[in-house]
All heavy atoms as an XYZ file, in Angstrom:
1007
protein
N     134.842     97.943    150.345
C     134.202     98.257    149.105
C     134.574     97.199    148.054
O     135.705     96.877    147.901
C     134.675     99.644    148.681
C     134.143     99.981    147.252
S     134.674    101.649    146.719
C     135.884    101.164    145.476
N     133.570     96.667    147.389
C     133.814     95.724    146.311
C     133.730     96.513    144.977
O     133.057     97.526    144.900
C     132.713     94.685    146.319
N     134.405     96.027    143.973
C     134.391     96.670    142.703
C     133.023     96.502    142.024
O     132.480     97.437    141.407
C     135.485     96.065    141.778
C     136.873     96.294    142.231
O     137.155     97.440    142.708
O     137.717     95.398    142.144
N     132.508     95.282    142.017
C     131.372     94.935    141.201
C     130.273     94.271    142.026
O     130.584     93.350    142.869
C     131.851     94.009    140.036
C     132.882     94.767    139.191
C     130.653     93.512    139.227
C     133.546     93.958    138.144
N     129.032     94.587    141.738
C     127.912     93.949    142.354
C     127.320     92.980    141.265
O     126.974     93.453    140.186
C     126.795     94.914    142.796
C     125.544     94.290    143.349
C     125.861     93.431    144.626
C     124.519     95.366    143.673
N     127.320     91.719    141.555
C     126.784     90.734    140.682
C     125.308     90.471    141.117
O     125.119     90.107    142.250
C     127.490     89.345    140.760
C     129.002     89.501    140.399
C     126.838     88.304    139.875
C     129.872     88.269    140.770
N     124.373     90.713    140.235
C     122.921     90.528    140.569
C     122.471     89.391    139.668
O     122.233     89.570    138.507
C     122.107     91.791    140.382
C     120.684     91.619    140.848
C     122.781     92.991    140.980
N     122.337     88.232    140.221
C     122.074     86.994    139.517
C     121.414     85.975    140.433
O     121.912     85.755    141.561
C     123.376     86.409    138.979
C     123.331     85.058    138.325
C     122.539     85.005    137.097
O     122.916     85.618    136.078
O     121.480     84.281    137.114
N     120.322     85.413    140.048
C     119.629     84.406    140.870
C     120.087     82.993    140.679
O     119.858     82.154    141.540
C     118.096     84.506    140.637
C     117.702     84.140    139.203
O     118.352     84.546    138.262
O     116.670     83.433    139.054
N     120.772     82.717    139.593
C     121.203     81.334    139.302
C     122.559     80.997    139.919
O     123.508     81.694    139.623
C     121.269     81.124    137.781
C     121.673     79.750    137.448
O     122.735     79.226    137.731
N     120.746     79.074    136.689
N     122.643     80.061    140.879
C     123.898     79.754    141.571
C     125.089     79.358    140.651
O     126.217     79.761    140.930
C     123.562     78.592    142.489
C     122.064     78.615    142.639
C     121.552     79.209    141.377
N     124.789     78.701    139.592
C     125.814     78.311    138.616
C     126.400     79.574    137.945
O     127.585     79.800    137.853
C     125.319     77.306    137.591
C     126.337     77.045    136.487
C     124.902     75.969    138.226
N     125.508     80.431    137.513
C     125.960     81.703    136.887
C     126.696     82.552    137.869
O     127.705     83.249    137.490
C     124.771     82.460    136.285
C     124.193     81.772    135.057
O     124.883     80.988    134.423
N     122.954     82.082    134.690
N     126.222     82.572    139.123
C     126.923     83.343    140.162
C     128.368     82.942    140.301
O     129.306     83.745    140.295
C     126.235     83.237    141.529
C     124.910     83.867    141.688
C     124.211     83.507    143.015
O     124.723     82.700    143.772
N     123.073     84.124    143.231
N     128.549     81.626    140.366
C     129.928     81.055    140.539
C     130.771     81.318    139.323
O     131.973     81.654    139.494
C     129.857     79.536    140.808
C     129.304     79.229    142.197
C     129.182     77.701    142.413
C     128.532     77.509    143.822
N     128.272     76.071    144.043
N     130.194     81.186    138.150
C     130.943     81.428    136.954
C     131.423     82.853    136.865
O     132.638     83.158    136.634
C     130.123     81.074    135.710
C     130.734     81.441    134.340
C     131.989     80.611    134.100
C     129.724     81.293    133.248
N     130.556     83.791    137.061
C     130.887     85.257    137.047
C     131.882     85.548    138.136
O     132.897     86.295    137.921
C     129.623     86.088    137.124
C     128.767     85.879    135.884
C     130.056     87.654    137.185
C     127.363     86.517    136.029
N     131.655     85.051    139.322
C     132.560     85.322    140.438
C     133.981     84.791    140.151
O     134.935     85.460    140.434
C     131.996     84.649    141.717
N     134.027     83.612    139.577
C     135.336     83.020    139.187
C     136.031     83.942    138.164
O     137.196     84.219    138.340
C     135.157     81.620    138.620
C     136.393     81.006    138.174
C     137.295     80.427    139.080
C     136.646     80.886    136.825
C     138.450     79.828    138.619
C     137.833     80.309    136.381
C     138.739     79.761    137.293
N     135.346     84.364    137.130
C     135.938     85.224    136.138
C     136.459     86.539    136.730
O     137.558     87.003    136.472
C     134.897     85.555    135.036
C     134.538     84.416    134.080
C     133.392     84.882    133.182
C     135.695     83.969    133.314
N     135.632     87.127    137.592
C     136.017     88.434    138.198
C     137.226     88.212    139.129
O     138.127     89.083    139.128
C     134.852     89.016    138.999
C     133.603     89.422    138.167
C     132.561     89.996    139.009
C     134.034     90.424    137.064
N     137.207     87.183    139.932
C     138.300     86.971    140.892
C     139.638     86.746    140.128
O     140.662     87.286    140.489
C     137.967     85.796    141.760
N     139.563     85.941    139.057
C     140.736     85.680    138.227
C     141.286     86.974    137.551
O     142.502     87.076    137.314
C     140.454     84.671    137.117
C     140.124     83.288    137.594
C     141.250     82.297    137.659
N     142.311     82.400    136.667
C     142.573     81.519    135.710
N     141.682     80.545    135.551
N     143.571     81.652    134.880
N     140.366     87.916    137.310
C     140.781     89.210    136.706
C     141.187     90.271    137.727
O     141.577     91.321    137.377
C     139.659     89.706    135.851
N     141.086     89.863    139.023
C     141.525     90.785    140.051
C     140.448     91.701    140.631
O     140.771     92.587    141.427
N     139.276     91.454    140.296
C     138.116     92.293    140.807
C     137.597     91.742    142.079
O     137.525     90.446    142.284
C     136.995     92.377    139.816
C     137.254     93.127    138.502
C     137.404     92.431    137.314
C     137.414     94.484    138.485
C     137.668     93.124    136.145
C     137.708     95.139    137.283
C     137.844     94.437    136.121
O     138.112     95.106    134.974
N     137.108     92.569    142.951
C     136.344     92.139    144.127
C     134.890     92.273    143.808
O     134.501     93.018    142.920
C     136.724     92.971    145.378
O     136.427     94.358    145.146
C     138.139     92.773    145.741
N     134.059     91.526    144.489
C     132.593     91.464    144.173
C     131.794     91.117    145.339
O     132.283     90.583    146.363
C     132.377     90.479    142.981
C     132.742     89.068    143.353
C     131.848     88.273    143.987
C     134.032     88.579    143.143
C     132.206     86.959    144.384
C     134.424     87.304    143.488
C     133.471     86.518    144.080
O     133.835     85.249    144.497
N     130.506     91.397    145.199
C     129.446     90.906    146.131
C     128.362     90.372    145.213
O     128.271     90.734    144.054
C     128.922     91.981    147.009
C     129.878     92.446    148.122
C     129.243     93.419    149.039
O     128.037     93.379    149.251
O     130.028     94.194    149.603
N     127.547     89.443    145.788
C     126.418     88.844    145.018
C     125.108     89.203    145.667
O     124.929     89.024    146.814
C     126.654     87.327    144.909
C     127.922     87.014    144.172
C     125.416     86.669    144.222
C     128.281     85.490    144.165
N     124.181     89.630    144.819
C     122.783     89.810    145.214
C     121.955     88.847    144.367
O     122.235     88.665    143.187
C     122.349     91.238    144.991
N     120.939     88.261    144.945
C     120.156     87.249    144.242
C     118.905     87.779    143.486
O     118.292     87.071    142.769
C     119.731     86.107    145.180
C     120.988     85.384    145.661
C     120.652     84.099    146.342
O     119.500     83.697    146.382
O     121.567     83.478    146.915
N     118.628     89.066    143.675
C     117.460     89.665    142.997
C     117.586     91.205    143.052
O     118.514     91.752    143.758
C     116.149     89.202    143.582
C     115.984     89.528    145.045
O     115.986     90.682    145.445
N     115.892     88.443    145.841
N     116.694     91.914    142.418
C     116.737     93.320    142.344
C     116.578     94.011    143.680
O     117.216     95.024    143.955
N     115.687     93.491    144.529
C     115.495     94.112    145.836
C     116.791     94.026    146.670
O     117.205     94.991    147.252
C     114.309     93.417    146.601
C     114.239     93.838    148.002
C     112.998     93.671    145.853
N     117.369     92.850    146.679
C     118.628     92.656    147.439
C     119.703     93.595    146.838
O     120.513     94.176    147.572
C     119.064     91.226    147.362
C     120.204     90.874    148.309
C     120.528     89.394    148.273
O     119.631     88.516    148.308
O     121.752     89.138    148.303
N     119.735     93.729    145.509
C     120.747     94.604    144.897
C     120.556     96.043    145.372
O     121.539     96.717    145.712
C     120.644     94.541    143.398
N     119.368     96.524    145.379
C     119.141     97.926    145.810
C     119.526     98.104    147.250
O     120.055     99.195    147.635
C     117.669     98.328    145.500
C     117.252     98.333    144.081
C     115.773     98.579    143.934
C     118.082     99.397    143.302
N     119.299     97.113    148.130
C     119.663     97.221    149.470
C     121.142     97.280    149.649
O     121.705     98.072    150.381
C     119.106     95.989    150.286
C     117.605     96.033    150.465
C     117.036     94.689    150.994
O     117.789     93.701    151.143
O     115.835     94.639    151.246
N     121.884     96.470    148.862
C     123.378     96.486    148.901
C     123.896     97.796    148.383
O     124.900     98.310    148.874
C     123.921     95.305    148.174
C     123.753     93.962    148.838
C     124.335     92.889    147.992
N     124.019     91.624    148.644
C     124.878     90.948    149.428
N     126.095     91.415    149.667
N     124.538     89.791    149.967
N     123.281     98.366    147.367
C     123.728     99.610    146.773
C     123.509    100.780    147.771
O     124.238    101.799    147.717
C     122.988     99.920    145.486
C     123.455     99.024    144.300
C     122.501     99.105    143.143
C     124.838     99.383    143.875
N     122.552    100.664    148.648
C     122.342    101.703    149.706
C     123.407    101.594    150.740
O     123.813    102.638    151.305
C     120.953    101.507    150.366
C     119.826    102.061    149.485
C     119.852    103.571    149.342
O     120.147    104.283    150.317
O     119.605    103.995    148.210
N     123.880    100.389    151.049
C     124.869    100.168    152.161
C     126.283    100.262    151.693
O     127.166    100.582    152.503
C     124.624     98.823    152.807
C     123.353     98.705    153.531
C     123.254     97.430    154.392
N     123.702     96.259    153.679
C     122.904     95.320    153.111
N     121.619     95.489    153.159
N     123.393     94.266    152.577
N     126.591     99.929    150.450
C     127.958     99.787    150.001
C     128.201    100.553    148.739
O     127.244    100.941    148.029
C     128.262     98.286    149.759
C     128.070     97.445    150.940
O     128.451     97.779    152.038
N     127.404     96.296    150.792
N     129.468    100.760    148.420
C     129.870    101.465    147.205
C     130.431    100.450    146.201
O     131.253     99.612    146.558
C     130.945    102.536    147.510
O     130.370    103.433    148.464
C     131.317    103.269    146.234
N     129.972    100.509    144.958
C     130.425     99.662    143.880
C     130.797    100.550    142.682
O     130.360    101.670    142.585
C     129.333     98.699    143.478
C     128.923     97.780    144.541
C     127.855     98.091    145.360
C     129.553     96.557    144.757
C     127.429     97.184    146.392
C     129.172     95.680    145.774
C     128.105     96.033    146.587
N     131.682     99.972    141.841
C     132.072    100.709    140.632
C     131.208    100.319    139.472
O     131.198    101.049    138.452
C     133.494    100.380    140.293
C     134.500    100.879    141.364
C     135.883    100.500    140.985
C     136.848    100.937    142.129
N     138.251    100.482    141.781
N     130.501     99.171    139.548
C     129.798     98.640    138.396
C     128.826     97.541    138.838
O     129.061     96.891    139.875
C     130.761     98.051    137.341
C     130.208     97.542    136.031
C     131.151     98.063    134.885
C     130.126     96.080    136.019
N     127.730     97.386    138.102
C     126.730     96.356    138.432
C     126.580     95.406    137.184
O     126.388     95.900    136.058
C     125.388     96.907    138.780
C     124.339     95.829    139.000
C     125.460     97.810    139.990
N     126.635     94.130    137.431
C     126.337     93.144    136.437
C     124.919     92.651    136.741
O     124.703     92.026    137.817
C     127.296     91.955    136.404
C     128.734     92.274    136.034
C     129.603     91.034    136.287
C     128.780     92.721    134.579
N     123.941     92.944    135.890
C     122.520     92.779    136.219
C     121.850     91.731    135.321
O     121.654     91.958    134.144
C     121.791     94.090    136.061
C     120.353     94.088    136.391
S     120.016     94.024    138.158
C     120.464     95.692    138.703
N     121.474     90.600    135.972
C     120.605     89.601    135.220
C     119.246     90.296    135.097
O     118.789     90.955    135.995
C     120.500     88.328    136.046
C     119.678     87.276    135.405
O     119.496     87.300    134.190
O     119.134     86.409    136.138
N     118.650     90.178    133.924
C     117.430     90.887    133.732
C     116.170     90.069    134.086
O     115.128     90.680    134.388
C     117.348     91.336    132.162
C     118.532     92.184    131.783
S     118.929     93.587    132.889
C     117.583     94.682    132.507
N     116.315     88.794    134.182
C     115.139     87.937    134.518
C     115.373     87.238    135.824
O     116.078     86.205    135.887
C     114.881     86.906    133.402
C     114.632     87.494    132.021
S     113.326     88.734    131.994
C     111.907     87.675    132.114
N     114.781     87.788    136.879
C     114.952     87.209    138.278
C     113.631     87.345    138.978
O     112.777     88.198    138.662
C     115.998     88.042    139.064
C     117.352     88.069    138.486
S     118.454     89.137    139.416
C     117.815     90.762    138.993
N     113.410     86.496    139.954
C     112.246     86.620    140.806
C     112.347     87.807    141.754
O     113.410     88.428    141.897
C     112.248     85.270    141.590
C     113.668     84.880    141.614
C     114.281     85.363    140.330
N     111.321     88.122    142.445
C     111.224     89.189    143.423
C     111.199     90.520    142.756
O     110.229     91.226    142.785
C     112.273     89.130    144.541
C     112.049     90.178    145.573
C     112.289     87.726    145.186
N     112.356     90.974    142.182
C     112.422     92.180    141.303
C     113.357     91.897    140.193
O     114.518     91.510    140.389
C     112.867     93.357    142.144
C     113.070     94.649    141.266
S     113.795     96.068    142.144
C     112.345     96.716    142.917
N     112.884     92.095    138.990
C     113.704     91.796    137.831
C     114.761     92.881    137.588
O     114.735     93.950    138.228
C     112.871     91.558    136.562
C     112.128     92.762    136.092
O     112.571     93.920    136.114
N     110.826     92.556    135.686
N     115.643     92.656    136.628
C     116.732     93.582    136.370
C     116.292     94.835    135.705
O     116.899     95.956    135.918
N     115.173     94.835    134.987
C     114.629     96.044    134.328
C     114.232     97.044    135.442
O     114.560     98.219    135.412
C     113.458     95.723    133.420
C     113.779     94.747    132.295
C     113.420     93.434    132.490
C     114.460     95.182    131.217
C     113.773     92.490    131.464
C     114.783     94.296    130.235
C     114.452     92.932    130.341
O     114.770     91.993    129.335
N     113.414     96.588    136.371
C     112.911     97.409    137.449
C     114.056     97.918    138.388
O     114.052     99.031    138.801
C     111.796     96.699    138.275
C     110.544     96.470    137.456
O     110.314     97.192    136.452
O     109.796     95.581    137.817
N     114.973     96.979    138.653
C     116.129     97.362    139.540
C     116.938     98.432    138.848
O     117.395     99.384    139.501
C     116.922     96.108    139.864
N     117.173     98.294    137.541
C     117.993     99.326    136.811
C     117.249    100.615    136.815
O     117.899    101.693    137.021
C     118.288     98.828    135.386
O     119.010     97.595    135.501
C     119.173     99.829    134.706
N     115.961    100.617    136.602
C     115.188    101.883    136.613
C     115.302    102.531    137.970
O     115.395    103.740    138.095
C     113.730    101.587    136.280
C     113.509    101.270    134.781
C     112.054    100.885    134.487
C     111.914    100.400    133.127
N     110.564     99.952    132.817
N     115.291    101.735    139.050
C     115.409    102.264    140.402
C     116.818    102.875    140.659
O     116.930    103.898    141.331
C     115.110    101.167    141.456
N     117.811    102.234    140.094
C     119.172    102.779    140.196
C     119.240    104.152    139.502
O     119.787    105.114    139.999
C     120.193    101.809    139.560
C     120.345    100.575    140.446
C     121.523    102.498    139.375
C     121.159     99.430    139.812
N     118.647    104.250    138.290
C     118.693    105.502    137.561
C     117.877    106.575    138.226
O     118.141    107.742    138.022
C     118.195    105.266    136.150
C     119.120    104.344    135.312
C     120.489    104.872    135.130
N     121.373    103.971    134.481
C     122.489    103.516    134.961
N     122.922    103.963    136.140
N     123.190    102.648    134.314
N     116.898    106.236    139.021
C     116.091    107.190    139.731
C     116.695    107.683    141.022
O     116.224    108.671    141.596
C     114.706    106.563    140.020
N     117.769    107.073    141.480
C     118.423    107.406    142.711
C     119.584    108.326    142.393
O     120.577    107.899    141.815
C     118.924    106.126    143.405
C     119.552    106.409    144.739
O     120.117    107.454    145.004
N     119.524    105.442    145.682
N     119.506    109.632    142.856
C     120.593    110.583    142.556
C     121.978    110.200    143.018
O     122.951    110.531    142.324
C     120.136    111.863    143.281
C     118.705    111.684    143.535
C     118.433    110.211    143.623
N     122.064    109.380    144.053
C     123.353    108.945    144.595
C     124.083    107.940    143.687
O     125.271    107.839    143.685
C     123.277    108.421    146.025
C     122.872    109.405    147.037
C     122.939    108.876    148.422
C     121.820    107.980    148.781
N     121.827    107.502    150.116
N     123.316    107.144    142.933
C     123.904    106.088    142.161
C     123.481    106.085    140.709
O     123.778    105.101    139.971
C     123.626    104.696    142.827
C     122.163    104.465    142.946
C     124.368    104.508    144.120
C     121.721    103.082    143.449
N     122.795    107.090    140.266
C     122.250    107.080    138.932
C     123.273    106.958    137.800
O     122.923    106.584    136.689
C     121.358    108.308    138.733
C     122.064    109.653    138.619
C     121.128    110.741    138.373
C     121.834    112.097    138.231
N     120.901    113.191    137.944
N     124.526    107.308    138.065
C     125.567    107.195    137.026
C     126.343    105.888    137.096
O     127.233    105.669    136.274
C     126.535    108.394    137.137
C     125.841    109.669    136.899
N     125.320    110.040    135.678
C     125.595    110.752    137.718
C     124.728    111.217    135.781
N     124.911    111.666    136.977
N     125.987    105.000    138.002
C     126.654    103.738    138.123
C     126.509    102.870    136.852
O     125.374    102.705    136.421
C     126.068    102.984    139.307
C     126.742    101.704    139.734
C     128.180    101.970    140.286
C     125.923    101.075    140.843
N     127.606    102.411    136.284
C     127.402    101.583    135.063
C     126.733    100.254    135.355
O     127.029     99.639    136.385
C     128.911    101.299    134.630
C     129.702    102.368    135.255
C     128.963    102.714    136.601
N     125.781     99.860    134.567
C     125.050     98.632    134.708
C     125.139     97.905    133.391
O     124.723     98.374    132.306
C     123.523     98.907    135.019
C     122.761     97.621    135.098
C     123.386     99.701    136.350
N     125.646     96.641    133.458
C     125.714     95.787    132.292
C     124.563     94.730    132.430
O     124.510     93.991    133.395
C     127.053     95.075    132.157
C     128.127     96.109    132.026
C     127.027     94.100    130.978
C     129.607     95.469    132.011
N     123.683     94.753    131.465
C     122.595     93.783    131.397
C     123.132     92.419    130.972
O     123.869     92.310    129.987
C     121.551     94.197    130.407
N     122.763     91.367    131.698
C     123.084     90.012    131.335
C     121.774     89.274    131.168
O     120.968     89.215    132.041
C     123.892     89.309    132.451
C     125.174     89.986    132.914
C     125.721     89.274    134.061
C     126.135     90.129    131.768
N     121.509     88.766    129.957
C     120.239     88.159    129.682
C     120.408     86.950    128.754
O     121.187     86.967    127.829
C     119.217     89.142    129.122
O     117.976     88.471    128.912
C     119.682     89.764    127.847
N     119.578     85.989    128.977
C     119.480     84.781    128.126
C     118.600     85.093    126.931
O     118.563     84.355    125.954
C     118.970     83.566    128.917
N     117.864     86.187    126.967
C     116.987     86.527    125.925
C     117.741     87.361    124.789
O     117.994     88.521    124.967
C     115.853     87.428    126.441
C     114.815     87.716    125.385
O     114.943     87.341    124.227
N     113.758     88.470    125.797
N     118.159     86.632    123.822
C     118.913     87.262    122.714
C     118.016     87.621    121.531
O     118.480     87.787    120.456
C     120.035     86.288    122.251
N     116.772     87.784    121.794
C     115.827     88.121    120.757
C     116.081     89.523    120.236
O     116.605     90.396    120.953
C     114.361     88.008    121.288
C     114.017     86.691    121.791
S     113.723     85.459    120.553
C     112.176     86.001    119.856
N     115.667     89.782    118.975
C     115.764     91.087    118.397
C     115.050     92.091    119.224
O     113.899     91.868    119.715
C     115.223     91.073    116.984
C     115.341     92.381    116.233
C     114.910     92.180    114.828
C     114.714     93.417    114.057
N     115.585     94.358    113.763
N     115.636     93.242    119.548
C     114.979     94.255    120.347
C     115.344     94.205    121.839
O     115.042     95.149    122.593
N     115.935     93.113    122.282
C     116.241     92.985    123.746
C     117.301     94.015    124.117
O     117.237     94.583    125.195
C     116.712     91.595    124.026
C     116.957     91.348    125.540
C     115.725     91.521    126.388
O     114.615     91.393    125.870
O     115.893     91.718    127.586
N     118.237     94.240    123.286
C     119.311     95.255    123.569
C     118.624     96.639    123.839
O     118.993     97.300    124.830
C     120.267     95.375    122.334
C     121.432     96.337    122.548
O     121.586     96.820    123.707
O     122.119     96.638    121.573
N     117.662     97.006    122.910
C     117.013     98.317    123.118
C     116.164     98.303    124.390
O     116.076     99.335    125.045
C     116.105     98.593    121.841
C     116.881     98.854    120.583
C     117.259     97.573    119.858
O     116.817     96.452    120.197
O     118.125     97.687    118.942
N     115.548     97.192    124.700
C     114.727     97.131    125.873
C     115.602     97.330    127.169
O     115.225     98.046    128.101
C     114.005     95.785    125.959
C     113.001     95.644    127.116
C     112.296     94.315    127.043
C     111.381     94.084    128.249
N     110.770     92.751    128.269
N     116.778     96.701    127.162
C     117.684     96.858    128.302
C     118.196     98.279    128.373
O     118.290     98.871    129.478
C     118.883     95.915    128.154
S     118.419     94.160    128.364
N     118.569     98.902    127.264
C     119.044    100.283    127.288
C     117.967    101.273    127.681
O     118.197    102.182    128.382
C     119.648    100.609    125.957
C     120.953     99.870    125.696
C     121.675    100.357    124.434
N     122.791     99.459    124.128
C     123.986     99.480    124.631
N     124.284    100.393    125.542
N     124.941     98.673    124.226
N     116.735    100.979    127.270
C     115.603    101.773    127.667
C     115.358    101.770    129.181
O     114.923    102.775    129.786
C     114.344    101.393    126.916
N     115.713    100.636    129.816
C     115.603    100.524    131.270
C     116.722    101.285    131.969
O     116.655    101.517    133.193
C     115.568     99.075    131.699
N     117.780    101.617    131.169
C     118.879    102.357    131.808
C     120.178    101.656    131.811
O     121.163    102.126    132.368
N     120.251    100.489    131.162
C     121.546     99.763    131.187
C     122.554    100.403    130.313
O     122.221    100.957    129.235
C     121.321     98.266    130.663
S     120.288     97.350    131.834
N     123.847    100.353    130.725
C     124.915    100.970    129.962
C     125.399    100.093    128.889
O     125.926    100.576    127.899
C     126.073    101.242    130.906
O     125.657    101.841    132.114
N     125.271     98.798    129.022
C     125.669     97.827    128.040
C     124.822     96.579    128.185
O     124.065     96.406    129.131
C     127.175     97.470    128.213
C     127.874     96.948    126.930
O     127.121     96.716    125.938
O     129.068     96.738    126.956
N     124.977     95.649    127.245
C     124.086     94.477    127.126
C     124.964     93.294    126.669
O     125.680     93.417    125.627
C     123.010     94.771    126.147
C     122.310     93.603    125.559
C     121.150     93.147    126.149
C     122.748     93.037    124.345
C     120.473     91.967    125.607
C     122.033     91.950    123.814
C     120.919     91.474    124.418
O     120.271     90.418    123.896
N     124.850     92.188    127.357
C     125.515     90.942    126.931
C     124.510     89.806    126.987
O     123.829     89.593    127.998
C     126.661     90.596    127.838
C     127.903     91.534    127.847
C     128.872     91.084    128.931
C     128.579     91.583    126.457
N     124.371     89.079    125.852
C     123.453     87.971    125.788
C     124.214     86.747    126.202
O     125.390     86.508    125.880
C     122.936     87.812    124.364
N     123.549     85.919    127.039
C     124.089     84.649    127.472
C     123.959     83.667    126.372
O     122.984     83.625    125.646
C     123.386     84.123    128.740
C     123.542     85.015    129.938
C     122.629     84.555    131.048
C     122.632     85.463    132.236
N     121.701     85.050    133.292
N     124.939     82.737    126.122
C     126.170     82.677    126.877
C     127.207     83.692    126.306
O     127.303     83.845    125.109
C     126.655     81.246    126.573
C     126.108     80.915    125.255
C     124.765     81.681    125.124
N     127.858     84.348    127.177
C     128.869     85.330    126.811
C     130.246     84.672    127.094
O     130.361     83.829    127.974
C     128.725     86.637    127.511
C     128.281     86.491    128.949
C     129.186     86.124    129.978
C     126.938     86.607    129.332
C     128.792     85.883    131.251
C     126.571     86.468    130.642
C     127.473     86.097    131.571
O     127.057     85.864    132.907
N     131.220     85.160    126.442
C     132.593     84.629    126.660
C     133.253     85.391    127.753
O     132.870     86.523    128.089
C     133.436     84.754    125.343
O     133.753     86.116    125.132
N     134.300     84.841    128.289
C     135.178     85.504    129.312
C     135.579     86.834    128.764
O     135.543     87.857    129.463
C     136.348     84.616    129.661
C     137.335     85.235    130.577
C     138.552     84.406    130.775
C     139.550     84.742    129.687
N     140.913     84.590    129.924
N     136.081     86.868    127.518
C     136.583     88.144    126.968
C     135.476     89.157    126.834
O     135.729     90.335    127.056
C     137.206     87.867    125.588
C     138.557     87.095    125.795
O     139.176     87.158    126.805
O     139.018     86.475    124.784
N     134.326     88.737    126.431
C     133.197     89.691    126.229
C     132.853     90.417    127.540
O     132.719     91.591    127.609
C     131.956     88.999    125.773
C     131.960     88.631    124.286
C     130.693     87.882    123.891
O     130.392     86.864    124.515
N     129.982     88.390    122.957
N     132.753     89.622    128.645
C     132.375     90.222    129.911
C     133.483     91.094    130.489
O     133.263     92.190    130.924
C     131.841     89.183    130.908
C     131.084     89.844    132.024
C     132.948     88.314    131.421
C     130.246     88.948    132.855
N     134.679     90.579    130.404
C     135.811     91.378    130.983
C     136.093     92.628    130.153
O     136.386     93.731    130.742
C     137.099     90.522    131.077
C     137.017     89.398    132.079
C     138.280     88.547    132.093
C     136.659     89.922    133.488
N     135.953     92.552    128.790
C     136.133     93.719    127.996
C     135.023     94.791    128.244
O     135.332     95.980    128.314
C     136.180     93.387    126.486
C     137.433     92.683    126.062
O     138.442     92.778    126.767
N     137.357     91.955    124.968
N     133.800     94.324    128.424
C     132.677     95.283    128.680
C     132.915     96.009    130.022
O     132.728     97.162    130.177
C     131.346     94.516    128.698
N     133.327     95.249    131.001
C     133.637     95.801    132.376
C     134.731     96.840    132.256
O     134.620     97.951    132.746
C     133.981     94.655    133.359
C     132.748     93.850    133.707
C     134.589     95.289    134.622
C     133.046     92.553    134.469
N     135.871     96.436    131.615
C     137.000     97.369    131.494
C     136.626     98.651    130.766
O     136.990     99.721    131.196
C     138.159     96.665    130.759
N     135.868     98.519    129.692
C     135.463     99.707    128.924
C     134.600    100.615    129.786
O     134.784    101.829    129.786
C     134.702     99.297    127.672
C     134.282    100.455    126.794
S     133.166     99.932    125.518
C     131.654     99.664    126.430
N     133.612    100.053    130.494
C     132.754    100.923    131.293
C     133.385    101.508    132.470
O     133.104    102.628    132.889
C     131.463    100.135    131.686
C     130.462     99.949    130.570
C     129.343     99.063    130.996
C     129.933    101.271    130.054
N     134.303    100.750    133.110
C     135.042    101.336    134.274
C     135.967    102.464    133.800
O     136.062    103.496    134.467
C     135.858    100.241    134.965
C     135.083     99.250    135.778
C     136.000     98.203    136.397
C     134.213     99.922    136.843
N     136.591    102.288    132.654
C     137.440    103.344    132.095
C     136.611    104.590    131.744
O     137.003    105.719    132.072
C     138.166    102.820    130.864
C     139.168    103.734    130.229
C     139.851    103.054    129.047
C     140.934    103.884    128.455
N     141.583    103.195    127.311
N     135.462    104.403    131.114
C     134.578    105.498    130.795
C     134.069    106.180    132.047
O     134.011    107.397    132.136
C     133.376    104.958    129.951
C     132.439    106.050    129.496
C     131.301    105.416    128.704
C     130.342    106.448    128.232
N     129.218    105.859    127.463
N     133.773    105.427    133.102
C     133.299    106.004    134.323
C     134.332    106.847    135.004
O     134.037    107.934    135.528
C     132.821    104.819    135.288
O     132.318    105.357    136.485
N     135.553    106.358    134.973
C     136.671    107.140    135.569
C     136.861    108.424    134.828
O     137.131    109.528    135.416
C     137.962    106.328    135.579
C     138.056    105.244    136.653
C     139.281    104.381    136.402
C     138.034    105.829    138.048
N     136.808    108.379    133.506
C     136.978    109.606    132.682
C     135.851    110.578    133.011
O     136.065    111.808    133.137
C     136.956    109.187    131.192
C     137.420    110.243    130.255
C     137.691    109.821    128.829
N     136.637    108.961    128.282
C     136.734    107.642    127.941
N     137.878    107.059    128.074
N     135.694    107.079    127.435
N     134.595    110.132    133.142
C     133.471    110.980    133.444
C     133.634    111.681    134.859
O     133.406    112.826    134.993
C     132.133    110.205    133.381
O     132.024    109.627    132.105
C     130.969    111.064    133.693
N     134.104    110.862    135.844
C     134.368    111.396    137.160
C     135.425    112.478    137.071
O     135.299    113.527    137.751
C     134.764    110.267    138.094
C     133.688    109.356    138.543
C     134.185    108.218    139.424
O     135.204    108.442    140.148
O     133.537    107.179    139.488
N     136.515    112.243    136.414
C     137.597    113.197    136.300
C     137.174    114.509    135.619
O     137.523    115.613    136.034
C     138.775    112.646    135.515
N     136.307    114.407    134.607
C     135.798    115.558    133.912
C     134.882    116.409    134.810
O     134.751    117.608    134.584
C     135.032    115.172    132.601
C     135.979    114.627    131.568
C     135.244    114.012    130.400
O     133.983    113.923    130.429
O     135.935    113.547    129.435
N     134.172    115.771    135.723
C     133.235    116.489    136.594
C     133.852    117.179    137.771
O     133.289    117.933    138.472
C     132.185    115.577    137.129
O     132.690    114.603    138.017
N     135.261    116.978    137.938
C     136.000    117.598    139.080
C     136.313    119.042    138.751
O     136.435    119.512    137.670
C     137.214    116.832    139.415
C     137.013    115.431    139.972
C     138.327    114.743    140.209
C     136.249    115.491    141.280
């Protein structure tokens, strides 16, 4: 089981995120588009998804909507990663079901803080449901 699923089509961004996660002690897998992400989510368990919103094959908006429609994984935290920092993009990502939103370029601290916050919130929600 990996902690985080990185859904990103750009090899440079994949390596950067993977490096940050590994340095912080997280395990990860990489999917190159939304279809591949959904296939991995069916086969494996993750604690969180980092989702690029603009990808070929299936974009992050559609992939996140599919995650929210799946009862087995609908509560999985999803952080939107997007180069589109235009006004309203945050709301568009949240409307698709994203738990948080980071505009590229993001700092190491921004991404690690967002992950830590959502993982902590997810654990608290799981404990409350027991």
